C-alpha positions as CSV (number, residue, x, y, z in Angstrom):
1,X,0.0,0.1,0.0
2,X,1.3,3.5,-0.8
3,X,3.0,5.2,2.0
4,X,0.7,8.2,2.2
5,X,-2.3,5.7,3.0
6,X,-1.5,4.5,6.3
7,X,-4.2,2.0,6.9
8,X,-7.8,1.2,8.1
9,X,-9.5,2.6,11.1
10,X,-12.5,1.6,13.2
11,X,-15.8,2.3,11.4
12,X,-19.2,2.0,13.2
13,X,-20.3,4.1,16.1
14,X,-23.5,2.2,16.3
15,X,-23.8,-1.6,16.3
16,X,-27.6,-1.9,16.4
17,X,-30.4,0.0,14.5
18,X,-34.2,-0.6,14.5
19,X,-36.4,0.4,11.6
20,X,-40.2,1.0,11.5
21,X,-42.1,0.3,8.5
22,X,-43.9,3.3,7.0
23,X,-47.4,3.5,8.9
24,X,-46.7,0.7,11.3
25,X,-47.1,1.4,14.9
26,X,-44.4,-0.3,17.0
27,X,-43.4,0.3,20.6
28,X,-39.7,1.2,21.1
29,X,-37.4,0.1,24.2
30,X,-36.7,2.9,26.5
31,X,-33.2,4.0,26.5
32,X,-31.2,3.2,29.6
33,X,-31.0,6.1,32.1
34,X,-27.8,8.3,31.7
35,X,-26.4,8.8,35.2
36,X,-23.2,10.6,34.3
37,X,-22.5,14.1,32.7
38,X,-21.3,14.0,29.1
39,X,-17.5,13.8,29.2
40,X,-16.8,13.9,25.6
41,X,-17.4,16.2,22.7
42,X,-19.2,14.3,19.8
43,X,-20.3,16.1,16.7
44,X,-23.0,14.2,14.7
45,X,-23.2,14.8,10.9
46,X,-26.2,13.1,9.0
47,X,-26.2,12.5,5.4
48,X,-29.3,11.8,3.2
49,X,-28.2,9.5,0.3
50,X,-31.6,8.2,-0.3
51,X,-32.3,8.7,-4.2
52,X,-35.7,10.7,-3.8
53,X,-36.7,14.3,-4.1
54,X,-38.5,14.3,-0.7
55,X,-36.6,15.8,2.1
56,X,-36.0,14.0,5.3
57,X,-36.8,15.1,9.0
58,X,-35.0,13.8,12.1
59,X,-36.5,13.5,15.4
60,X,-34.7,12.5,18.7
61,X,-36.5,10.1,20.9
62,X,-39.9,10.9,19.2
63,X,-40.2,14.4,20.6
64,X,-37.1,16.6,19.9
65,X,-36.9,17.8,16.2
66,X,-33.1,17.9,15.2
67,X,-33.7,18.6,11.3
68,X,-36.7,19.6,9.4
69,X,-35.5,19.3,5.7
70,X,-32.4,17.2,4.9
71,X,-32.5,16.9,1.1
72,X,-30.8,14.2,-1.3
73,X,-27.1,14.8,-1.5
74,X,-27.0,17.0,1.6
75,X,-25.1,16.4,5.0
76,X,-25.4,18.5,7.9
77,X,-24.1,19.0,11.5
78,X,-26.9,18.0,13.7
79,X,-27.3,20.2,16.8
80,X,-28.1,18.4,20.2
81,X,-26.4,15.8,22.5
82,X,-26.6,12.2,21.3
83,X,-26.6,9.5,23.9
84,X,-26.3,5.8,23.8
85,X,-29.7,4.2,23.4
86,X,-31.1,7.3,21.8
87,X,-33.8,6.8,18.9
88,X,-33.1,8.8,15.8
89,X,-36.3,9.0,13.7
90,X,-35.9,9.7,10.0
91,X,-39.1,10.5,8.1
92,X,-40.2,11.6,4.5
93,X,-43.3,11.6,2.6
94,X,-42.0,9.0,0.2
95,X,-39.8,6.7,2.4
96,X,-42.1,6.8,5.5
97,X,-40.8,6.5,9.1
98,X,-37.6,4.8,10.0
99,X,-35.6,4.8,13.3
100,X,-32.0,4.3,13.9
101,X,-31.0,3.2,17.5
102,X,-27.7,4.6,18.7
103,X,-25.4,1.9,20.1
104,X,-22.1,2.2,21.9
105,X,-20.3,5.4,21.3
106,X,-16.8,6.2,21.4
107,X,-15.1,6.9,24.7
108,X,-13.3,9.9,23.2
109,X,-14.1,13.3,21.4
110,X,-15.2,12.1,17.9
111,X,-17.1,13.0,14.7
112,X,-20.0,10.7,14.2
113,X,-21.3,10.2,10.6
114,X,-24.9,8.7,10.0
115,X,-25.8,7.8,6.4
116,X,-29.5,7.5,5.4
117,X,-29.6,5.3,2.2
118,X,-31.7,2.9,0.2
119,X,-31.3,-0.8,1.3
120,X,-30.8,-2.1,-2.3
121,X,-31.7,-1.5,-5.9
122,X,-35.1,-3.3,-5.9
123,X,-36.4,-2.1,-2.6
124,X,-38.2,1.0,-1.2
125,X,-36.8,0.2,2.1
126,X,-34.2,2.5,3.7
127,X,-31.2,1.5,5.7
128,X,-28.4,3.2,7.6
129,X,-24.5,3.3,7.7
130,X,-22.7,4.7,10.7
131,X,-19.0,5.6,11.0
132,X,-16.8,7.1,13.8
133,X,-13.8,9.3,13.3
134,X,-11.5,9.0,16.4
135,X,-9.6,12.2,17.3
136,X,-6.1,12.3,15.8
137,X,-3.5,15.0,15.1
138,X,-1.0,12.7,13.1
139,X,-3.0,12.3,9.9
140,X,-6.2,12.8,8.0
141,X,-9.0,10.4,7.9
142,X,-11.2,9.6,4.9
143,X,-14.5,7.6,4.9
144,X,-15.1,6.0,1.4
145,X,-18.8,4.9,1.5
146,X,-20.9,3.3,-1.3
147,X,-24.6,4.3,-1.2
148,X,-25.4,3.6,-4.9
149,X,-28.2,1.5,-5.7
150,X,-28.7,0.9,-9.3
151,X,-27.5,-1.0,-12.5
152,X,-23.9,-0.2,-12.7
153,X,-20.8,-2.1,-12.3
154,X,-19.2,-1.7,-8.9
155,X,-16.4,0.9,-9.1
156,X,-13.4,1.8,-6.9
157,X,-12.0,5.2,-5.7
158,X,-8.7,6.2,-7.2
159,X,-6.7,8.4,-4.9
160,X,-3.7,10.2,-6.5
161,X,-1.3,12.7,-5.1
162,X,-1.9,16.2,-6.7
163,X,1.4,17.6,-5.8
164,X,3.3,18.4,-9.2
165,X,6.2,15.8,-9.5
166,X,4.7,13.3,-7.3
167,X,3.2,10.1,-8.7
168,X,1.8,8.3,-5.6
169,X,-1.5,6.6,-6.2
170,X,-3.6,4.0,-4.4
171,X,-7.0,2.4,-5.2
172,X,-9.4,2.4,-2.2
173,X,-12.4,0.2,-1.6
174,X,-15.7,1.4,-0.3
175,X,-17.3,1.2,3.4
176,X,-13.9,1.8,5.0
177,X,-12.3,4.7,6.8
178,X,-8.6,5.3,6.0
179,X,-5.7,7.2,7.6
180,X,-3.9,9.2,4.9
181,X,-1.2,11.6,5.1
182,X,-2.2,15.3,5.0
183,X,-1.9,16.9,1.4
184,X,-3.7,17.6,-1.8
185,X,-5.3,14.8,-3.7
186,X,-7.4,13.9,-6.8
187,X,-10.1,11.4,-6.3
188,X,-12.0,9.7,-9.2
189,X,-14.0,6.5,-9.7
190,X,-12.4,3.7,-11.6
191,X,-14.2,1.0,-13.6
192,X,-11.5,-1.8,-14.1
193,X,-8.3,0.1,-15.0
194,X,-10.2,3.2,-16.5
195,X,-11.2,6.3,-14.7
196,X,-14.9,7.2,-15.2
197,X,-14.9,10.7,-13.8
198,X,-12.6,13.9,-13.9
199,X,-10.6,14.3,-10.9
200,X,-12.4,15.6,-8.0
201,X,-9.8,17.8,-5.9
202,X,-9.8,17.4,-2.0
203,X,-7.3,19.1,0.4
204,X,-6.9,17.1,3.6
205,X,-5.0,18.3,6.7
206,X,-3.6,16.5,9.7
207,X,-6.5,15.8,12.1
208,X,-9.1,16.5,9.6
209,X,-12.0,14.1,8.7
210,X,-13.3,13.7,5.3
211,X,-15.8,11.7,3.3
212,X,-16.1,10.5,-0.2
213,X,-19.8,9.1,-1.3
214,X,-20.8,7.1,-4.3
215,X,-24.4,8.2,-4.9
216,X,-27.3,7.5,-7.2
217,X,-29.3,4.7,-8.5
218,X,-32.9,3.6,-8.5
219,X,-35.3,6.2,-6.9
220,X,-39.0,6.3,-6.4
221,X,-39.7,8.6,-9.4
222,X,-36.7,8.1,-11.7
223,X,-33.2,6.8,-11.8
224,X,-30.4,9.1,-10.5
225,X,-27.0,9.6,-12.0
226,X,-24.0,7.9,-10.3
227,X,-21.9,10.5,-8.7
228,X,-18.8,10.8,-6.5
229,X,-19.1,13.5,-3.8
230,X,-16.5,14.6,-1.4
231,X,-16.6,16.9,1.7
232,X,-15.0,17.8,4.9
233,X,-16.3,17.5,8.3
234,X,-14.0,20.4,9.3
235,X,-16.0,22.8,7.2
236,X,-19.4,23.5,8.8
237,X,-20.6,25.7,5.9
238,X,-20.3,22.6,3.6
239,X,-23.4,21.1,5.2
240,X,-25.7,23.9,4.3
241,X,-26.1,23.1,0.7
242,X,-25.8,20.2,-1.8
243,X,-22.1,19.4,-2.4
244,X,-20.4,19.8,-5.8
245,X,-20.4,16.5,-7.5
246,X,-18.7,14.7,-10.4
247,X,-21.4,13.2,-12.6
248,X,-21.1,9.9,-14.2
249,X,-23.2,8.1,-16.9
250,X,-22.2,4.6,-17.3
251,X,-25.1,1.9,-17.3
252,X,-27.4,0.8,-14.5
253,X,-26.4,-2.0,-12.4
254,X,-24.7,-2.4,-9.1
255,X,-23.0,-5.1,-7.4
256,X,-22.7,-4.0,-3.8
257,X,-20.5,-5.3,-0.9
258,X,-20.5,-4.6,2.6
259,X,-17.7,-4.8,5.1
């Protein structure tokens, strides 16, 4: 593996989640009481990668509204304290109501990423992916996540050093978090040995947390183009609008793996 990619890091911050089918009335277990003050600073970022035009609202424990309108291809910092056992209810007019139950949280300051996605190409059922970025000052951390649900061959993410005169490069698989040397990089999607997108430039700094998302696929009303989107968890302004994306048109089929 190239020297600027140091290795894999721990992924999930929640090991259990519970989903309610749209319209179903189902009782939820009460969260265990919290008997100590919060000792760690945890920032929660929610991303909506479900291919649909309807925005998603997020409610904590059925009564505290955290987000009113999280649109497709949007990620936002969620205000409020998240505790182990919390129920985060995601709801849209199309997808219905679905609940993520927070599992064990890192015993440290951390950035937490929760991705609302479609379960598979032929289903209308949502699902979740969750990731944790432990604090570090030695390198940057990049989560590479595949949320594409459509008829397209599975790609990889090609990471290349953008510094003139440097030729370091590495192919990254999806649904992993990588520790990477800080610097300027070009990211693109590969199909076989051929790049399918123009380079997407990303500057990564030591101690920073970053995400690359593969988006698109079969939606409720129509199919969505396959895209590679990158953003920084350090820049809060990035969560206010949809991110700049690299568009890709290559067929309609997906072969998806999970790790």
